Residue frames as a rotation matrix with the C-alpha (Angstrom) as fourth column:
UNK 1
0.676 0.737 0.006 -9.62
-0.701 0.645 -0.303 154.32
-0.228 0.201 0.953 -20.17
UNK 2
0.506 -0.569 -0.649 -6.53
-0.328 0.569 -0.754 152.72
0.798 0.594 0.101 -21.76
UNK 3
-0.536 -0.724 0.434 -4.75
-0.688 0.076 -0.722 152.61
0.490 -0.686 -0.539 -18.37
UNK 4
-0.002 0.615 0.789 -7.73
-0.887 0.363 -0.285 150.82
-0.461 -0.700 0.545 -16.84
UNK 5
0.873 0.272 -0.404 -7.74
-0.456 0.747 -0.483 148.16
0.170 0.606 0.777 -19.64
UNK 6
0.029 -0.954 -0.299 -3.95
-0.385 0.265 -0.884 147.65
0.922 0.141 -0.360 -19.24
UNK 7
-0.511 -0.228 0.828 -4.45
-0.852 0.013 -0.523 147.26
0.109 -0.974 -0.201 -15.45
UNK 8
0.428 0.777 0.462 -7.24
-0.766 0.583 -0.271 144.73
-0.480 -0.238 0.844 -15.85
UNK 9
0.758 -0.187 -0.624 -5.28
-0.387 0.642 -0.662 142.81
0.524 0.744 0.415 -18.48
UNK 10
-0.282 -0.959 0.042 -2.21
-0.528 0.118 -0.841 142.68
0.801 -0.259 -0.539 -16.26
UNK 11
-0.346 0.254 0.903 -4.23
-0.902 0.176 -0.395 141.56
-0.259 -0.951 0.169 -13.23
UNK 12
0.743 0.667 -0.060 -5.87
-0.643 0.686 -0.341 138.80
-0.186 0.292 0.938 -15.30
UNK 13
0.429 -0.679 -0.596 -2.55
-0.325 0.500 -0.803 137.52
0.843 0.538 -0.006 -16.54
UNK 14
-0.540 -0.642 0.544 -1.26
-0.711 0.002 -0.703 137.45
0.451 -0.767 -0.457 -12.99
UNK 15
0.129 0.640 0.757 -4.20
-0.862 0.450 -0.234 135.38
-0.491 -0.622 0.610 -11.82
UNK 16
0.889 0.151 -0.433 -3.69
-0.388 0.752 -0.533 132.88
0.246 0.641 0.727 -14.68
UNK 17
0.048 -0.963 -0.264 -0.01
-0.420 0.220 -0.881 132.61
0.906 0.153 -0.394 -13.88
UNK 18
-0.519 -0.203 0.830 -0.77
-0.853 0.066 -0.517 131.92
0.050 -0.977 -0.208 -10.19
UNK 19
0.374 0.779 0.503 -3.38
-0.785 0.555 -0.276 129.28
-0.494 -0.291 0.819 -10.89
UNK 20
-0.544 -0.680 -0.492 -1.63
-0.827 0.535 0.174 125.98
0.144 0.501 -0.853 -11.47
UNK 21
-0.127 0.562 0.818 -4.56
-0.518 0.665 -0.538 123.67
-0.846 -0.492 0.206 -10.65
UNK 22
-0.989 -0.136 -0.050 -5.04
-0.121 0.584 0.803 120.71
-0.080 0.800 -0.594 -12.88
UNK 23
-0.157 0.988 -0.011 -8.41
-0.643 -0.111 -0.757 119.97
-0.749 -0.111 0.653 -14.43
UNK 24
0.382 0.390 0.838 -10.20
0.290 0.811 -0.509 117.66
-0.878 0.437 0.196 -16.83
UNK 25
0.978 0.043 0.205 -8.44
0.209 -0.162 -0.964 117.51
-0.009 0.986 -0.167 -20.18
UNK 26
0.538 -0.843 0.014 -4.95
-0.818 -0.518 0.250 118.35
-0.203 -0.146 -0.968 -18.91
UNK 27
0.720 -0.523 -0.456 -1.91
0.232 0.801 -0.552 116.24
0.654 0.291 0.698 -20.00
UNK 28
0.745 -0.527 0.408 0.82
-0.635 -0.376 0.674 115.79
-0.202 -0.762 -0.615 -17.38
UNK 29
0.653 -0.647 -0.394 4.33
0.156 0.624 -0.765 114.53
0.741 0.439 0.509 -18.02
UNK 30
0.826 -0.330 0.458 6.67
-0.542 -0.238 0.806 113.62
-0.157 -0.914 -0.375 -15.09
UNK 31
0.388 -0.781 -0.489 10.29
-0.056 0.510 -0.858 112.60
0.920 0.361 0.154 -15.88
UNK 32
0.812 0.039 0.582 11.89
-0.571 -0.153 0.807 111.23
0.121 -0.987 -0.102 -12.73
UNK 33
-0.326 -0.868 -0.376 14.84
-0.460 0.493 -0.739 109.61
0.826 -0.068 -0.560 -10.88
UNK 34
0.792 0.605 -0.082 14.17
-0.263 0.459 0.849 106.85
0.551 -0.651 0.523 -8.37
UNK 35
-0.495 -0.868 0.021 16.14
-0.461 0.243 -0.853 105.88
0.736 -0.432 -0.521 -5.26
UNK 36
-0.219 -0.969 0.113 17.25
-0.656 0.232 0.718 103.48
-0.722 0.083 -0.687 -4.02
UNK 37
-0.031 0.018 -0.999 17.90
-0.782 0.623 0.035 100.83
0.623 0.782 -0.005 -6.61
UNK 38
0.597 0.361 0.717 16.56
-0.793 0.403 0.457 98.00
-0.124 -0.841 0.526 -4.36
UNK 39
0.933 -0.297 -0.204 18.47
0.227 0.924 -0.307 95.18
0.279 0.240 0.930 -5.94
UNK 40
0.103 -0.969 0.223 21.75
0.188 -0.201 -0.961 97.03
0.977 0.141 0.162 -5.60
UNK 41
0.192 0.039 0.981 20.92
-0.882 -0.431 0.190 97.92
0.430 -0.902 -0.049 -1.95
UNK 42
0.896 0.138 0.422 20.85
-0.325 0.851 0.412 94.16
-0.302 -0.506 0.808 -1.30
UNK 43
0.760 -0.648 -0.039 23.90
0.463 0.583 -0.668 93.33
0.456 0.490 0.743 -3.39
UNK 44
0.398 -0.671 0.625 25.96
-0.407 -0.740 -0.535 96.06
0.822 -0.041 -0.568 -1.76
UNK 45
0.092 -0.369 0.925 26.31
-0.992 0.048 0.118 94.17
-0.087 -0.928 -0.362 1.55
UNK 46
0.883 0.316 -0.346 26.48
-0.373 0.922 -0.109 90.66
0.284 0.225 0.932 0.02
UNK 47
0.330 -0.864 -0.381 30.28
0.521 0.503 -0.689 90.29
0.787 0.029 0.616 0.49
UNK 48
0.990 0.140 -0.008 31.53
0.070 -0.442 0.894 90.99
0.121 -0.886 -0.447 3.98
UNK 49
0.462 -0.884 0.070 35.24
-0.720 -0.420 -0.552 90.77
0.518 0.204 -0.831 3.16
UNK 50
0.551 -0.244 0.798 35.81
-0.634 0.499 0.590 87.56
-0.542 -0.831 0.121 5.25
UNK 51
0.773 -0.303 0.558 37.23
0.469 0.865 -0.180 85.63
-0.428 0.401 0.810 2.35
UNK 52
0.113 -0.848 -0.519 40.79
-0.142 -0.530 0.836 86.43
-0.983 -0.020 -0.180 1.37
UNK 53
-0.529 -0.321 0.786 40.34
0.631 0.470 0.617 84.95
-0.568 0.822 -0.046 -2.12
UNK 54
0.292 0.724 0.625 37.75
0.940 -0.339 -0.046 87.57
0.178 0.600 -0.780 -3.12
UNK 55
-0.497 -0.461 -0.735 38.63
0.560 -0.817 0.134 91.21
-0.663 -0.345 0.664 -3.80
UNK 56
-0.976 0.015 -0.216 37.40
-0.146 -0.785 0.602 94.39
-0.161 0.619 0.769 -5.51
UNK 57
-0.455 0.888 0.073 33.73
0.881 0.461 -0.109 93.60
-0.130 0.015 -0.991 -4.80
UNK 58
-0.872 0.210 -0.443 31.40
-0.193 -0.978 -0.083 96.30
-0.450 0.013 0.893 -6.19
UNK 59
0.077 0.963 0.260 27.86
0.371 0.214 -0.904 96.83
-0.926 0.165 -0.340 -7.42
UNK 60
-0.839 -0.251 0.482 26.99
0.519 -0.108 0.848 97.37
-0.161 0.962 0.221 -11.07
UNK 61
-0.225 0.814 0.535 24.62
0.793 -0.166 0.586 99.99
0.566 0.557 -0.608 -12.29
UNK 62
-0.802 -0.150 0.579 24.66
-0.089 -0.927 -0.364 102.55
0.591 -0.344 0.730 -9.51
UNK 63
-0.874 0.401 -0.273 21.98
0.364 0.171 -0.916 103.52
-0.321 -0.900 -0.295 -6.99
UNK 64
-0.480 0.673 -0.563 19.46
-0.539 -0.732 -0.416 105.18
-0.692 0.104 0.714 -9.23
UNK 65
-0.348 0.477 0.807 16.60
0.808 0.589 0.000 104.14
-0.476 0.652 -0.590 -11.54
UNK 66
-0.880 -0.007 -0.476 15.16
-0.204 -0.898 0.391 106.33
-0.430 0.441 0.788 -14.30
UNK 67
-0.489 0.778 0.394 11.66
0.837 0.546 -0.041 106.72
-0.247 0.310 -0.918 -15.58
UNK 68
-0.956 0.288 -0.053 8.74
-0.292 -0.930 0.223 108.85
0.015 0.229 0.973 -16.66
UNK 69
-0.483 0.869 0.107 5.02
0.605 0.419 -0.676 109.12
-0.633 -0.262 -0.729 -16.23
UNK 70
-0.928 0.342 0.147 2.30
-0.104 -0.619 0.779 110.34
0.357 0.707 0.610 -18.63
UNK 71
-0.630 0.740 -0.235 -1.14
0.585 0.252 -0.771 111.20
-0.512 -0.623 -0.591 -17.38
UNK 72
-0.749 0.527 0.400 -4.38
0.075 -0.533 0.843 112.39
0.658 0.662 0.360 -18.94
UNK 73
-0.875 0.481 0.058 -7.08
-0.179 -0.210 -0.961 113.95
-0.450 -0.851 0.270 -16.61
UNK 74
-0.701 0.713 0.039 -10.34
0.483 0.433 0.761 112.22
0.525 0.552 -0.647 -17.39
UNK 75
0.580 0.809 -0.091 -11.91
0.639 -0.383 0.667 114.30
0.505 -0.446 -0.739 -14.58
UNK 76
0.587 -0.365 0.723 -10.79
-0.427 -0.898 -0.107 117.16
0.688 -0.246 -0.683 -12.36
UNK 77
0.352 -0.432 0.830 -9.48
-0.897 0.098 0.431 114.71
-0.268 -0.896 -0.353 -9.78
UNK 78
0.513 -0.088 0.854 -8.86
0.014 0.995 0.094 111.51
-0.858 -0.036 0.512 -11.77
UNK 79
0.266 -0.497 -0.826 -6.13
-0.937 -0.334 -0.101 110.80
-0.225 0.801 -0.555 -14.21
UNK 80
0.783 -0.110 0.612 -5.11
0.167 0.985 -0.036 107.71
-0.599 0.130 0.790 -16.19
UNK 81
0.634 -0.619 -0.464 -1.86
-0.770 -0.447 -0.456 107.09
0.075 0.646 -0.760 -17.98
UNK 82
0.794 -0.449 -0.410 1.40
0.283 0.870 -0.403 105.09
0.538 0.204 0.818 -18.05
UNK 83
0.688 -0.642 0.338 4.52
-0.643 -0.325 0.694 104.70
-0.336 -0.694 -0.636 -15.89
UNK 84
0.859 -0.472 -0.198 7.73
0.225 0.697 -0.681 103.39
0.459 0.541 0.705 -17.43
UNK 85
0.650 -0.713 0.261 11.09
-0.733 -0.499 0.462 103.01
-0.200 -0.492 -0.847 -15.59
UNK 86
0.725 -0.545 -0.420 14.48
0.043 0.645 -0.763 101.32
0.687 0.535 0.492 -16.14
UNK 87
0.672 -0.535 0.512 17.22
-0.695 -0.216 0.685 100.12
-0.256 -0.816 -0.518 -13.86
UNK 88
0.334 -0.661 -0.672 20.53
-0.224 0.637 -0.737 98.28
0.915 0.397 0.065 -14.01
UNK 89
0.599 -0.186 0.779 21.69
-0.791 0.018 0.612 96.24
-0.128 -0.982 -0.136 -11.02
UNK 90
0.832 -0.314 -0.458 24.30
0.111 0.902 -0.417 93.63
0.544 0.296 0.785 -10.26
UNK 91
0.739 -0.632 0.232 27.76
-0.435 -0.185 0.881 93.00
-0.515 -0.752 -0.412 -8.81
UNK 92
0.706 -0.594 -0.385 31.27
-0.074 0.478 -0.875 91.98
0.704 0.647 0.294 -9.75
UNK 93
0.716 -0.552 0.427 34.27
-0.520 -0.014 0.854 90.70
-0.465 -0.834 -0.297 -7.84
UNK 94
0.242 -0.761 -0.602 37.76
-0.712 0.283 -0.643 89.35
0.660 0.584 -0.473 -8.48
UNK 95
0.737 -0.051 0.674 39.03
-0.517 0.599 0.611 86.08
-0.435 -0.799 0.415 -7.09
UNK 96
-0.242 -0.909 -0.340 41.92
-0.970 0.215 0.116 83.64
-0.033 0.358 -0.933 -7.47
UNK 97
0.713 0.461 0.528 41.52
-0.437 0.881 -0.179 80.10
-0.548 -0.103 0.830 -8.79
UNK 98
-0.036 -0.734 0.679 43.48
0.334 0.631 0.700 77.41
-0.942 0.252 0.223 -10.63
UNK 99
-0.202 -0.138 -0.970 44.62
-0.841 -0.482 0.244 78.06
-0.501 0.865 -0.018 -14.22
UNK 100
0.276 0.424 0.863 43.00
0.054 0.889 -0.454 75.64
-0.960 0.172 0.223 -16.67
UNK 101
-0.865 -0.500 -0.042 43.95
-0.065 0.029 0.997 74.51
-0.498 0.865 -0.058 -20.18
UNK 102
-0.590 0.620 -0.516 41.53
-0.790 -0.313 0.527 74.23
0.166 0.719 0.675 -23.13
UNK 103
-0.428 0.425 -0.798 40.29
0.073 0.896 0.438 70.78
0.901 0.129 -0.415 -21.94
UNK 104
0.534 0.690 0.489 39.45
-0.404 -0.300 0.864 72.11
0.743 -0.659 0.119 -18.52
UNK 105
0.588 -0.425 -0.688 42.35
0.701 0.692 0.172 70.43
0.403 -0.583 0.705 -16.72
UNK 106
0.918 -0.300 -0.259 44.44
-0.038 -0.717 0.696 72.27
-0.395 -0.629 -0.669 -14.12
UNK 107
0.670 -0.742 -0.006 47.76
-0.065 -0.050 -0.997 73.43
0.739 0.669 -0.082 -15.48
UNK 108
0.873 -0.469 -0.132 50.83
0.262 0.223 0.939 72.27
-0.411 -0.855 0.317 -13.51
UNK 109
0.595 -0.801 0.068 54.43
-0.368 -0.347 -0.863 73.57
0.714 0.489 -0.501 -13.75
UNK 110
-0.481 -0.874 -0.072 57.15
-0.407 0.295 -0.864 71.51
0.776 -0.387 -0.497 -12.12
UNK 111
-0.564 0.310 -0.766 54.46
0.582 0.807 -0.102 69.59
0.586 -0.503 -0.635 -10.26
UNK 112
-0.766 0.301 -0.568 52.84
0.332 -0.571 -0.751 72.80
-0.550 -0.764 0.337 -8.78
UNK 113
0.102 0.856 0.506 49.34
0.989 -0.034 -0.142 73.92
-0.105 0.515 -0.851 -9.85
UNK 114
-0.855 -0.403 0.328 49.14
0.471 -0.868 0.160 77.35
0.220 0.291 0.931 -11.43
UNK 115
-0.037 0.850 -0.525 46.79
0.824 -0.271 -0.497 80.11
-0.565 -0.451 -0.691 -10.30
UNK 116
-0.821 -0.210 0.530 45.37
0.475 -0.767 0.432 83.18
0.316 0.606 0.730 -11.91
UNK 117
-0.738 0.565 -0.368 42.87
-0.039 -0.581 -0.813 85.96
-0.674 -0.586 0.451 -11.29
UNK 118
-0.617 0.663 0.423 39.31
0.722 0.264 0.640 85.85
0.313 0.700 -0.642 -12.54
UNK 119
-0.894 0.446 -0.046 36.43
-0.396 -0.834 -0.384 88.38
-0.210 -0.325 0.922 -12.56
UNK 120
-0.590 0.802 0.093 32.80
0.807 0.588 0.050 87.30
-0.015 0.104 -0.994 -12.05
UNK 121
-0.941 0.294 -0.171 30.06
-0.294 -0.956 -0.025 89.72
-0.171 0.027 0.985 -13.08
UNK 122
-0.456 0.875 0.161 26.30
0.869 0.477 -0.133 89.58
-0.193 0.080 -0.978 -12.72
UNK 123
-0.961 0.165 -0.223 24.07
-0.207 -0.962 0.181 92.16
-0.184 0.220 0.958 -14.49
UNK 124
-0.347 0.911 0.223 20.30
0.875 0.400 -0.272 92.51
-0.337 0.101 -0.936 -14.50
UNK 125
-0.994 0.099 -0.053 18.59
-0.112 -0.915 0.387 95.13
-0.011 0.391 0.920 -16.74
UNK 126
-0.508 0.858 -0.068 14.96
0.766 0.415 -0.490 95.69
-0.393 -0.301 -0.869 -15.83
UNK 127
-0.935 0.328 0.137 12.25
-0.198 -0.800 0.566 97.57
0.295 0.502 0.813 -17.69
UNK 128
-0.588 0.795 -0.145 8.83
0.622 0.331 -0.709 98.12
-0.516 -0.508 -0.690 -16.22
UNK 129
-0.897 0.418 0.148 5.81
-0.167 -0.627 0.761 99.40
0.410 0.658 0.632 -18.19
UNK 130
-0.710 0.614 -0.343 2.59
0.656 0.401 -0.639 99.96
-0.255 -0.679 -0.688 -16.15
UNK 131
-0.141 0.819 0.556 -0.91
0.422 -0.458 0.782 101.31
0.896 0.344 -0.281 -16.61
UNK 132
-0.865 -0.298 -0.403 -1.53
0.492 -0.349 -0.798 103.97
0.097 -0.889 0.448 -13.98
UNK 133
0.227 0.919 0.321 -4.52
0.553 -0.393 0.735 105.48
0.801 0.010 -0.598 -12.21
UNK 134
-0.838 -0.518 -0.171 -4.13
0.460 -0.502 -0.733 108.61
0.294 -0.693 0.659 -10.03
UNK 135
0.426 0.902 -0.067 -6.61
0.782 -0.330 0.529 110.35
0.455 -0.278 -0.846 -7.70
UNK 136
-0.632 -0.610 0.478 -5.73
0.355 -0.776 -0.522 114.01
0.689 -0.160 0.707 -6.92
UNK 137
0.093 0.761 -0.642 -7.34
0.902 0.209 0.378 114.50
0.422 -0.614 -0.667 -3.55
UNK 138
0.452 0.030 -0.891 -5.91
0.574 -0.775 0.265 117.97
-0.683 -0.631 -0.368 -2.68
UNK 139
-0.102 -0.490 0.866 -5.21
0.926 -0.365 -0.097 120.98
0.364 0.792 0.491 -4.87
UNK 140
0.356 0.131 -0.925 -4.34
0.465 -0.884 0.054 124.56
-0.811 -0.449 -0.376 -4.23
UNK 141
0.867 -0.013 -0.498 -2.99
-0.371 -0.684 -0.628 127.30
-0.333 0.729 -0.598 -6.55
UNK 142
0.181 -0.907 -0.379 0.49
-0.949 -0.060 -0.310 125.74
0.259 0.416 -0.872 -6.58
UNK 143
-0.702 -0.480 0.527 0.21
-0.651 0.732 -0.201 122.33
-0.289 -0.484 -0.826 -4.80
UNK 144
0.285 0.718 -0.635 -1.24
-0.825 0.522 0.219 119.08
0.489 0.461 0.741 -6.06
UNK 145
-0.565 -0.405 0.719 -1.33
-0.747 0.622 -0.237 116.03
-0.351 -0.671 -0.653 -3.72
UNK 146
0.284 0.643 -0.712 -2.29
-0.891 0.452 0.052 112.66
0.355 0.619 0.701 -5.23
UNK 147
-0.123 -0.301 0.946 -2.32
-0.542 0.819 0.189 108.90
-0.831 -0.490 -0.264 -4.68
UNK 148
0.131 0.098 -0.986 -1.73
-0.986 0.115 -0.119 106.38
0.102 0.989 0.112 -7.43
UNK 149
0.206 -0.066 0.976 -1.87
-0.229 0.967 0.113 102.70
-0.951 -0.247 0.184 -8.33
UNK 150
0.132 -0.307 -0.942 -0.06
-0.990 -0.088 -0.110 101.04
-0.049 0.947 -0.316 -11.23
UNK 151
0.220 -0.076 0.973 0.11
-0.142 0.984 0.109 97.55
-0.965 -0.162 0.205 -12.66
UNK 152
0.717 0.039 -0.695 1.73
-0.689 -0.102 -0.717 96.10
-0.099 0.994 -0.046 -15.72
UNK 153
0.944 -0.307 -0.118 4.66
0.230 0.871 -0.433 94.19
0.236 0.382 0.893 -17.21
UNK 154
0.542 -0.840 0.034 8.24
-0.639 -0.386 0.665 93.77
-0.546 -0.382 -0.746 -16.18
UNK 155
0.908 -0.365 -0.207 11.00
0.094 0.656 -0.749 92.45
0.409 0.660 0.630 -18.46
UNK 156
0.649 -0.733 0.204 14.51
-0.505 -0.214 0.836 91.60
-0.569 -0.645 -0.509 -17.41
UNK 157
0.758 -0.516 -0.399 17.74
-0.115 0.496 -0.861 90.55
0.643 0.698 0.316 -19.13
UNK 158
0.787 -0.435 0.436 20.20
-0.456 0.066 0.888 88.80
-0.415 -0.898 -0.146 -16.84
UNK 159
0.651 -0.646 -0.399 23.82
-0.174 0.385 -0.906 87.85
0.739 0.659 0.139 -17.54
UNK 160
0.801 -0.496 0.336 26.46
-0.307 0.142 0.941 86.04
-0.515 -0.857 -0.038 -15.51
UNK 161
0.806 -0.568 -0.167 29.98
-0.062 0.200 -0.978 85.97
0.589 0.798 0.126 -16.93
UNK 162
0.710 -0.703 -0.037 33.46
0.184 0.135 0.974 84.99
-0.679 -0.698 0.225 -15.89
UNK 163
0.899 -0.435 0.056 36.53
-0.094 -0.315 -0.944 86.53
0.428 0.844 -0.324 -17.44
UNK 164
-0.555 -0.119 -0.823 38.77
-0.812 0.296 0.504 84.93
0.183 0.948 -0.261 -18.58
UNK 165
0.378 0.768 -0.516 36.76
-0.639 0.620 0.455 81.74
0.670 0.158 0.726 -19.18
UNK 166
-0.629 -0.489 0.605 36.80
-0.777 0.420 -0.469 79.34
-0.025 -0.765 -0.644 -16.22
UNK 167
-0.552 0.444 -0.706 35.39
-0.156 0.777 0.610 75.80
0.819 0.447 -0.359 -16.61
UNK 168
-0.767 0.227 -0.600 34.28
0.636 0.386 -0.668 75.92
0.080 -0.894 -0.440 -12.95
UNK 169
-0.406 0.621 -0.670 31.98
0.007 -0.731 -0.682 78.91
-0.914 -0.282 0.293 -13.76
UNK 170
-0.409 0.328 0.852 29.37
0.892 0.339 0.298 78.88
-0.191 0.882 -0.431 -16.50
UNK 171
-0.969 0.077 -0.236 28.44
-0.136 -0.960 0.245 81.86
-0.208 0.269 0.940 -18.51
UNK 172
-0.472 0.869 0.150 24.67
0.862 0.490 -0.130 82.26
-0.187 0.068 -0.980 -18.43
UNK 173
-0.957 0.261 -0.125 22.05
-0.275 -0.955 0.110 84.63
-0.091 0.139 0.986 -19.69
UNK 174
-0.484 0.870 0.093 18.25
0.852 0.493 -0.175 84.89
-0.198 -0.006 -0.980 -19.55
UNK 175
-0.939 0.201 0.278 15.76
-0.059 -0.893 0.446 87.24
0.338 0.402 0.851 -21.08
UNK 176
0.048 0.968 -0.245 12.93
0.264 0.224 0.938 86.64
0.963 -0.110 -0.245 -18.62
UNK 177
-0.301 -0.051 0.952 11.93
-0.773 -0.572 -0.275 88.27
0.559 -0.819 0.133 -15.35
UNK 178
-0.982 -0.048 -0.180 11.50
0.068 0.809 -0.584 85.98
0.174 -0.586 -0.791 -12.35
UNK 179
-0.204 0.962 -0.183 8.15
0.724 0.023 -0.689 87.62
-0.659 -0.273 -0.701 -11.83
UNK 180
-0.724 -0.191 0.663 6.95
0.673 -0.405 0.619 89.30
0.151 0.894 0.422 -15.06
UNK 181
0.369 0.884 0.288 4.33
0.693 -0.468 0.548 91.45
0.619 -0.003 -0.786 -13.31
UNK 182
-0.766 -0.634 -0.104 4.97
0.561 -0.581 -0.589 94.85
0.313 -0.510 0.801 -11.75
UNK 183
0.427 0.904 0.037 2.78
0.737 -0.371 0.565 96.94
0.524 -0.214 -0.825 -9.49
UNK 184
-0.764 -0.640 0.087 3.10
0.452 -0.626 -0.636 100.17
0.461 -0.446 0.767 -7.59
UNK 185
0.483 0.833 -0.271 1.18
0.796 -0.289 0.532 101.93
0.365 -0.472 -0.803 -4.81
UNK 186
-0.560 -0.823 0.090 2.17
0.775 -0.559 -0.295 105.57
0.293 -0.096 0.951 -4.18
UNK 187
0.714 0.616 -0.333 1.41
0.675 -0.732 0.092 108.93
-0.187 -0.291 -0.938 -2.83
UNK 188
-0.374 -0.876 0.304 3.04
0.927 -0.364 0.090 112.10
0.032 0.315 0.948 -4.12
UNK 189
0.455 0.397 -0.797 3.06
0.466 -0.869 -0.167 115.90
-0.759 -0.296 -0.580 -4.26
UNK 190
-0.032 -0.422 0.906 3.58
0.942 -0.315 -0.113 118.33
0.334 0.850 0.408 -7.17
UNK 191
0.248 0.094 -0.964 4.58
0.497 -0.867 0.043 121.93
-0.832 -0.490 -0.261 -6.58
UNK 192
0.377 0.000 0.926 4.24
0.912 -0.173 -0.371 124.28
0.160 0.985 -0.065 -9.61
UNK 193
-0.451 -0.651 -0.610 6.57
0.647 -0.710 0.279 127.23
-0.615 -0.269 0.741 -10.05
UNK 194
-0.856 0.285 -0.432 4.55
-0.480 -0.748 0.458 128.57
-0.193 0.599 0.777 -12.98
UNK 195
0.176 0.984 -0.027 1.12
-0.913 0.153 -0.379 127.67
-0.369 0.091 0.925 -14.49
UNK 196
0.788 0.261 -0.557 2.64
-0.545 0.716 -0.436 124.75
0.286 0.647 0.707 -16.36
UNK 197
0.149 -0.856 -0.494 6.03
-0.032 0.496 -0.868 123.81
0.988 0.145 0.046 -14.88
UNK 198
0.605 0.035 0.795 6.86
-0.776 -0.197 0.599 122.43
0.177 -0.980 -0.092 -11.44
UNK 199
-0.615 -0.745 -0.257 8.58
-0.596 0.653 -0.466 119.63
0.516 -0.133 -0.846 -9.54
UNK 200
0.579 0.814 -0.050 7.28
-0.617 0.478 0.625 116.47
0.533 -0.331 0.779 -7.88
UNK 201
-0.707 -0.683 0.183 8.26
-0.671 0.567 -0.477 113.92
0.222 -0.461 -0.859 -5.28
UNK 202
0.406 0.851 -0.333 6.59
-0.702 0.524 0.483 110.54
0.585 0.038 0.810 -4.80
UNK 203
-0.551 -0.497 0.670 6.77
-0.807 0.521 -0.277 107.88
-0.211 -0.694 -0.689 -2.08
UNK 204
0.451 0.739 -0.501 5.82
-0.862 0.506 -0.029 104.40
0.231 0.445 0.865 -3.21
UNK 205
-0.125 -0.421 0.898 6.28
-0.509 0.804 0.306 100.65
-0.852 -0.419 -0.315 -2.80
UNK 206
0.114 0.014 0.993 7.12
0.570 0.818 -0.077 98.15
-0.814 0.575 0.085 -5.56
UNK 207
0.630 0.332 0.702 7.54
0.767 -0.126 -0.629 99.06
-0.121 0.935 -0.334 -9.20
UNK 208
0.355 -0.555 0.752 10.59
0.314 -0.687 -0.655 101.29
0.880 0.469 -0.069 -8.78
UNK 209
-0.668 -0.744 0.016 12.42
0.265 -0.258 -0.929 103.35
0.695 -0.617 0.369 -6.18
UNK 210
-0.212 0.566 -0.797 10.94
0.972 0.039 -0.231 104.07
-0.100 -0.823 -0.559 -2.75
UNK 211
0.204 0.236 -0.950 11.36
0.234 -0.954 -0.187 107.77
-0.951 -0.184 -0.250 -3.57
UNK 212
-0.125 -0.206 0.971 10.95
0.992 0.003 0.128 109.20
-0.029 0.979 0.204 -7.05
UNK 213
0.292 0.183 -0.939 11.49
0.340 -0.937 -0.077 112.84
-0.894 -0.296 -0.336 -7.80
UNK 214
-0.550 -0.522 0.652 11.79
0.797 -0.093 0.597 115.11
-0.251 0.848 0.467 -10.82
UNK 215
-0.939 0.225 -0.262 10.01
-0.281 -0.938 0.204 117.73
-0.200 0.265 0.943 -12.96
UNK 216
-0.318 0.895 0.312 6.39
0.712 0.442 -0.546 118.06
-0.627 0.048 -0.778 -13.78
UNK 217
-0.939 0.044 -0.341 4.81
-0.250 -0.767 0.590 119.70
-0.236 0.640 0.732 -16.80
UNK 218
-0.273 0.907 0.322 1.11
0.605 0.422 -0.675 120.04
-0.748 0.010 -0.664 -17.61
UNK 219
-0.992 -0.102 -0.080 -0.60
-0.013 -0.534 0.845 121.18
-0.129 0.839 0.528 -20.80
């Protein structure tokens, strides 16, 4: 009798471990990395090397964005939650220009204008916080396929600096996004390794990287 009970208990535990389907009342957390960083993809090819006065052109912030999603299942196939992501983009380059004094006049030595090297740097730090609605249209024991729509707010801090100071270039900063609204339309898949832990990949437009991937945990 004891052997039968142990066998039934082991079989039941195995079934629970294999069943990773989501259902009403589940919480889902998805930390992720996004690629590409769209702004840096554009900045990367901005300078073609045709000007001999510009050198050491490079992007700032890398090719990745970082974020996380939280979702609560209000029904077996419908979840609501939030999507937050952050990215840094920009560029910097060195160039040669006249050397200026404190009044902004060009410095001359023995009648010849003096030159020096400068570095221009542009940086944009963007934070998106969006309300999210997901529809999970296919589920199996280990696979969950969904589509999602998100909309919310985007903030940005932009800075343009020149070092050392150059009167021909103005240091500027702004704490406002050009378009303060962010949206996202996406389709994704989660694959669970255990009942609660898995991985996900998402393909989407706007509101972050074209491809987002990372871990997935449900409770």
